[in-house]
Each structure stands twice: as C-alpha cells, then as structure tokens.
Wavefront OBJ file of the C-alpha trace (Angstrom):
o trace
v -64.659 50.800 62.093
v -61.220 52.206 61.858
v -58.898 51.765 58.939
v -56.855 49.219 60.874
v -59.982 47.206 61.490
v -60.861 47.206 57.839
v -57.434 45.916 56.948
v -57.757 43.146 59.520
v -61.150 42.186 58.105
v -59.667 42.049 54.651
v -56.936 39.728 55.826
v -59.404 37.451 57.555
v -61.571 37.437 54.507
v -58.635 36.241 52.470
v -58.066 33.266 54.757
v -61.759 32.535 54.942
v -62.076 32.642 51.196
v -59.157 30.247 50.722
v -60.071 27.809 53.514
v -63.841 27.796 53.223
v -66.238 25.842 55.492
v -67.163 22.185 55.575
v -70.859 23.027 55.698
v -70.647 25.473 52.847
v -67.997 24.239 50.391
v -66.745 26.914 48.098
v -67.614 26.352 44.481
v -64.789 26.390 41.965
v -64.550 29.744 40.310
v -65.173 29.941 36.598
v -62.087 30.824 34.575
v -62.845 32.751 31.480
v -60.801 33.514 28.389
v -59.811 36.855 29.810
v -58.376 35.151 32.863
v -56.343 32.787 30.653
v -54.889 35.708 28.759
v -54.011 37.416 32.023
v -52.327 34.288 33.375
v -50.364 33.778 30.188
v -49.288 37.375 30.184
v -48.111 37.006 33.776
v -45.872 34.123 32.776
v -44.713 36.062 29.750
v -45.573 33.329 27.253
v -48.682 32.463 25.255
v -49.541 29.352 23.280
v -49.248 31.247 20.047
v -45.812 32.450 21.103
v -44.791 28.869 21.762
v -45.789 27.788 18.266
v -44.261 30.876 16.715
v -41.064 30.196 18.629
v -41.040 26.635 17.328
v -41.355 27.858 13.780
v -38.665 30.431 14.377
v -36.325 27.820 15.834
v -36.949 25.632 12.831
v -35.850 28.417 10.528
v -32.770 28.971 12.672
v -32.062 25.245 12.469
v -32.167 25.380 8.695
v -29.615 28.158 8.715
v -27.517 26.220 11.221
v -27.607 23.145 9.026
v -26.452 25.223 6.061
v -23.452 26.584 7.921
v -22.059 23.160 8.931
v -22.395 22.068 5.314
v -20.249 24.972 4.212
v -17.771 24.288 6.966
v -17.684 20.622 5.960
v -16.929 21.526 2.350
v -14.124 23.790 3.541
v -12.725 20.990 5.702
v -12.842 18.540 2.779
v -10.970 20.993 0.559
v -8.371 21.514 3.282
v -7.847 17.772 3.758
v -7.636 17.224 0.010
v -4.939 19.897 -0.295
v -2.994 18.188 2.513
v -3.223 14.547 1.387
v -3.638 14.942 -2.417
v -5.963 11.983 -2.960
v -6.353 11.042 -6.606
v -9.524 11.217 -8.685
v -10.584 7.792 -7.467
v -10.020 8.025 -3.721
v -10.808 11.731 -3.307
v -14.540 11.434 -4.158
v -14.803 8.250 -2.079
v -13.422 10.012 0.982
v -15.691 13.034 0.487
v -18.737 10.804 0.041
v -17.924 8.889 3.212
v -17.618 12.100 5.195
v -20.898 13.533 3.876
v -22.984 10.386 4.255
v -25.505 10.024 7.126
v -24.199 8.901 10.480
v -25.880 5.489 10.208
v -23.836 4.766 7.059
v -20.493 6.188 8.140
v -19.442 3.087 10.063
v -20.040 0.826 7.067
v -18.168 3.128 4.697
v -15.281 3.573 7.133
v -15.044 -0.176 7.679
v -14.886 -0.831 3.947
v -12.259 1.894 3.496
v -10.055 0.354 6.196
v -10.517 -3.100 4.663
v -9.567 -1.776 1.221
v -6.423 -0.156 2.639
v -5.470 -3.427 4.331
v -6.018 -5.311 1.092
v -3.852 -2.843 -0.845
v -1.099 -3.121 1.770
v -1.125 -6.918 1.571
v -1.033 -6.738 -2.218
v 2.017 -4.465 -2.119
v 3.745 -6.873 0.264
v 3.056 -9.809 -2.026
v 4.289 -7.864 -5.052
v 7.535 -7.130 -3.211
v 8.324 -10.835 -3.136
v 6.776 -11.894 -6.415
v 8.917 -13.717 -9.007
v 9.148 -10.626 -11.234
v 10.962 -8.642 -8.564
v 13.171 -11.619 -7.763
v 14.124 -11.761 -11.435
v 14.996 -8.054 -11.341
v 17.261 -8.661 -8.343
v 18.938 -11.573 -10.115
v 19.585 -9.364 -13.137
v 21.093 -6.590 -10.995
v 23.331 -9.008 -9.149
v 24.479 -10.592 -12.410
v 25.388 -7.306 -14.120
v 27.172 -5.900 -11.060
v 29.113 -9.119 -10.538
v 30.337 -9.128 -14.138
v 31.252 -5.437 -14.031
v 33.244 -5.937 -10.803
v 35.084 -8.810 -12.443
v 36.190 -6.693 -15.427
v 36.851 -3.387 -13.673
v 39.986 -4.655 -11.895
v 41.577 -5.967 -15.094
v 44.640 -4.107 -16.340
v 43.761 -4.176 -20.035
v 40.543 -2.155 -19.772
v 40.630 0.488 -22.518
v 37.886 2.725 -21.081
v 35.577 2.778 -18.092
v 32.728 4.876 -19.493
v 33.461 5.411 -23.188
v 32.679 2.866 -25.885
v 34.442 4.728 -28.740
v 37.991 6.045 -28.982
v 38.928 9.601 -29.950
v 38.673 8.673 -33.647
v 35.141 7.312 -33.238
v 36.143 3.678 -33.578
v 34.548 1.098 -31.235
v 36.652 -0.016 -28.281
v 36.968 -3.768 -27.942
v 37.703 -3.758 -24.217
v 35.645 -1.012 -22.678
v 33.960 -1.834 -19.380
v 30.492 -1.381 -20.855
v 31.198 -3.597 -23.879
v 32.776 -6.392 -21.858
v 29.867 -6.425 -19.421
v 27.313 -6.298 -22.226
v 29.050 -9.148 -24.060
v 28.906 -11.238 -20.891
v 25.160 -10.621 -20.752
v 24.712 -11.443 -24.443
v 26.569 -14.730 -24.026
v 24.040 -16.088 -21.543
v 21.595 -18.749 -22.661
v 18.159 -17.819 -23.965
v 16.552 -19.549 -20.990
v 18.638 -17.458 -18.591
v 17.717 -14.255 -20.431
v 14.025 -15.115 -20.558
v 14.000 -15.935 -16.854
v 16.036 -13.077 -15.391
v 16.446 -10.258 -17.903
v 13.840 -7.468 -17.878
v 11.532 -6.719 -20.763
v 13.183 -4.568 -23.379
v 16.369 -6.594 -23.632
v 15.059 -8.224 -26.794
v 12.339 -7.059 -29.157
v 11.535 -4.050 -31.308
v 10.087 -1.752 -28.649
v 12.425 1.247 -28.783
v 11.228 2.712 -25.493
v 11.714 -0.608 -23.695
v 15.188 -0.949 -25.191
v 16.084 2.554 -24.027
v 14.871 1.736 -20.511
v 16.967 -1.433 -20.494
v 20.105 0.407 -21.610
v 19.523 3.070 -18.978
v 19.183 0.465 -16.217
v 22.237 -1.418 -17.499
v 24.400 1.722 -17.564
v 23.289 2.699 -14.046
v 24.400 -0.689 -12.696
v 27.844 -0.350 -14.275
v 28.054 3.210 -12.957
v 27.320 1.889 -9.476
v 30.310 -0.464 -9.732
v 32.563 2.389 -10.876
v 31.473 4.330 -7.801
v 32.418 1.394 -5.599
v 35.911 1.266 -7.078
v 36.328 5.013 -6.622
v 35.352 4.816 -2.938
v 37.687 1.890 -2.345
v 40.590 3.827 -3.876
v 40.074 6.982 -1.860
v 38.907 5.335 1.371
v 37.791 8.790 2.533
v 34.490 10.227 1.334
v 31.374 11.586 2.980
v 30.143 8.021 3.464
v 33.449 6.302 4.272
v 35.623 7.677 7.063
v 39.326 6.699 7.183
v 40.187 4.496 10.138
v 43.954 4.298 9.673
v 46.922 5.271 7.502
v 46.777 4.945 3.739
v 47.688 1.332 2.892
v 50.558 0.495 0.609
v 49.643 -0.152 -2.997
v 49.769 -3.964 -2.718
v 47.540 -4.002 0.350
v 45.167 -1.578 -1.357
v 44.913 -3.831 -4.429
v 44.175 -6.875 -2.266
v 41.555 -4.868 -0.394
v 39.887 -3.720 -3.627
v 39.837 -7.217 -5.133
v 38.431 -8.699 -1.923
v 35.671 -6.090 -1.594
v 34.605 -6.479 -5.221
v 34.270 -10.252 -4.941
v 30.786 -11.761 -4.518
v 30.060 -12.328 -0.836
v 29.865 -16.070 -1.337
v 33.455 -16.113 -2.666
v 35.110 -13.939 -0.026
v 35.560 -16.727 2.504
v 37.680 -18.693 0.030
v 39.709 -15.717 -1.209
v 43.443 -16.456 -1.371
v 45.551 -13.362 -2.172
v 47.573 -13.809 -5.332
v 50.832 -12.111 -6.199
v 50.376 -8.527 -7.357
v 51.746 -7.740 -10.826
v 53.380 -4.524 -11.951
v 50.532 -3.934 -14.378
v 48.132 -3.993 -11.464
v 50.282 -1.596 -9.466
v 50.550 0.821 -12.390
v 46.843 0.687 -13.227
v 45.525 1.026 -9.669
v 48.083 3.738 -8.846
v 46.957 5.680 -11.913
v 43.294 5.322 -10.996
v 43.994 6.338 -7.421
v 45.891 9.472 -8.459
v 43.120 10.478 -10.860
v 40.415 9.838 -8.265
v 42.245 11.825 -5.602
v 42.971 14.700 -7.986
v 39.367 14.878 -9.101
v 38.120 14.624 -5.533
v 40.287 17.563 -4.430
v 39.664 19.682 -7.543
v 36.575 21.636 -8.481
v 35.539 20.235 -11.826
v 32.094 20.870 -13.326
v 29.578 18.137 -12.610
v 29.559 17.225 -16.289
v 33.247 16.229 -16.071
v 33.728 13.007 -14.122
v 36.971 11.397 -13.079
v 36.206 8.518 -15.428
v 35.968 10.897 -18.398
v 39.443 12.184 -17.597
v 40.780 8.665 -17.054
v 39.352 7.492 -20.393
v 40.963 10.441 -22.189
v 44.384 9.689 -20.721
v 44.071 5.974 -21.415
v 43.181 6.826 -24.997
v 46.358 8.886 -25.295
v 48.464 6.132 -23.741
l 1 2 3 4 5 6 7 8 9 10 11 12 13 14 15 16 17 18 19 20 21 22 23 24 25 26 27 28 29 30 31 32 33 34 35 36 37 38 39 40 41 42 43 44 45 46 47 48 49 50 51 52 53 54 55 56 57 58 59 60 61 62 63 64 65 66 67 68 69 70 71 72 73 74 75 76 77 78 79 80 81 82 83 84 85 86 87 88 89 90 91 92 93 94 95 96 97 98 99 100 101 102 103 104 105 106 107 108 109 110 111 112 113 114 115 116 117 118 119 120 121 122 123 124 125 126 127 128 129 130 131 132 133 134 135 136 137 138 139 140 141 142 143 144 145 146 147 148 149 150 151 152 153 154 155 156 157 158 159 160 161 162 163 164 165 166 167 168 169 170 171 172 173 174 175 176 177 178 179 180 181 182 183 184 185 186 187 188 189 190 191 192 193 194 195 196 197 198 199 200 201 202 203 204 205 206 207 208 209 210 211 212 213 214 215 216 217 218 219 220 221 222 223 224 225 226 227 228 229 230 231 232 233 234 235 236 237 238 239 240 241 242 243 244 245 246 247 248 249 250 251 252 253 254 255 256 257 258 259 260 261 262 263 264 265 266 267 268 269 270 271 272 273 274 275 276 277 278 279 280 281 282 283 284 285 286 287 288 289 290 291 292 293 294 295 296 297 298 299 300 301 302 303 304 305 306 307
C-alpha cells in the first residue's frame, strides 16, 4: 500500500479507536503513574507545585502583613504630628486604629459618644453659675470705672502714686478698688472671683491682674471715643464740638439699661478743660511714634502730676 493509503488507515484507526463498536466495547485504558506525570507536565503544574506554591504564598502574605503594619505606624505618627493628641487620647486613638476590624465599630462608637459628652459638658460649663458670677464681676468693675473716668478731679488714670511716691487718693484704680471693697460680704462671696480675699499670694496676683485689665479696657474705650478715628472706628462725619463730644462720651459710657433715660446735663468748664486735655494728649500720642512702653495715659498722669 502506498504512503497515502497508510496515512488514511491511520486516520481511520484513530476514529475507530475513539468510537469503538457496540459488540466489542473498548475497555478503559489503564493510567499509570508515568501517565499522570506526563499529564501534569503538559499542564505545567504538579500537585507538589500546588502545595509548594501555597506555602510560598503564605510566606509572601506574612511579609505583606508586616509592611501594612509599618505603614500603619507611619500613618499614626503622621496623624499624631498633625493633631497633637495628648497622652490620654493619643494612645486611645492608636489602639482603636490597630484593633481588629470586628472591634473597630465599638471603639469608634464609644469615641464619638465620649466626644459628644465632652461637648455637652463644655456647653453646660459655659452657662454654669461660676461663669455667670465672673460676668457679673466684670460688668461691675467696668461700670464703676466708667463712672469715675469722666470725673474732672481724677488725679491719675494708671498711676497710684505721685512723683514723690505718696499714694494718690483719687486715682482711677484706687477709686474703682474702693468701690469694690465697699460692697457687702454677701455680694463679694457671690460674684467676686477666688483670690479677692485670703492668703493665697498667687490667687491675689491673678485677681489684681484681672482687675487692672478691666480698668485698662475702660481707658481704651475713652481713648477711642475721644479720637473717633482708629483702625476699628471709622469717622462718619466732622469732628464734633467739645460739648457734643462730652455728651457723646458720657452717653456711651453709661450702662445700656440707663441710656434710654439719659438727659444731657449742662457741661461745666472743668469738663471742657479735662476732656479737651485728654483729647489733645490722645491725638498727639496717636500721631506720634512713642515706644510701646510709653502709653498716652503715662504721659497724661505725668502732666496731671505737674499741674
């Protein structure tokens, strides 16, 4: 038979071998270990390779888990440098971030609840009686200082001693302090801050500092009312005459509850002289370049001492 015939027979044999006959069913060929190895090699993977790959992936996973841990630590350090949590809240935040996923919700929920509780506590402290007492004290001191600062017999606005070192009887600080001292013990106990009475030197120093700052605030108000042109107050018209300016100053320094019933009184020459002097000194100091340690009130006190 020719070569072409042999090839045709081979092809037919292939189909015959695959299809078989009903009368002579083909028995299932036996697959040996060598055949399994060949089949596995054809697919490019063996069972041992599968298990080895699993072990290898596990090792890679361990390395992968180590890297996120390092990245997490870096992230925690970055967040801490941004938000500056204290020694109490910093570890709590880090622990919440590092905890397992099934615990993160609980920790986050408690953190949010704690923040809400702290916010409510701060709101309640803002309206507690202690803070109300502090406001009453501030209002009282400022009201008394505004009452005295427009008087014409004030000897000094910041100083308490004259150039010879003798105490001034009518300095703004002394008059305001005397008004505070003359209040009843019940009033002091209810509204005055701690440190007003007692032997605690630090508390006394804090009280004096707060008291002086309140009087200083009133002096600043008078200065602004005299100039009527600072960075905060823009002029909206011509400079008023001295009498109108005095009425304006007195009205603005009155307590709000008394302004509706304010009836302008006749202006005295002492008032004109005093307010004119203060206005000239304030304007001169405002336009000059004095060192910060030299205030207009220092200069005014020196000139009043000479007069």
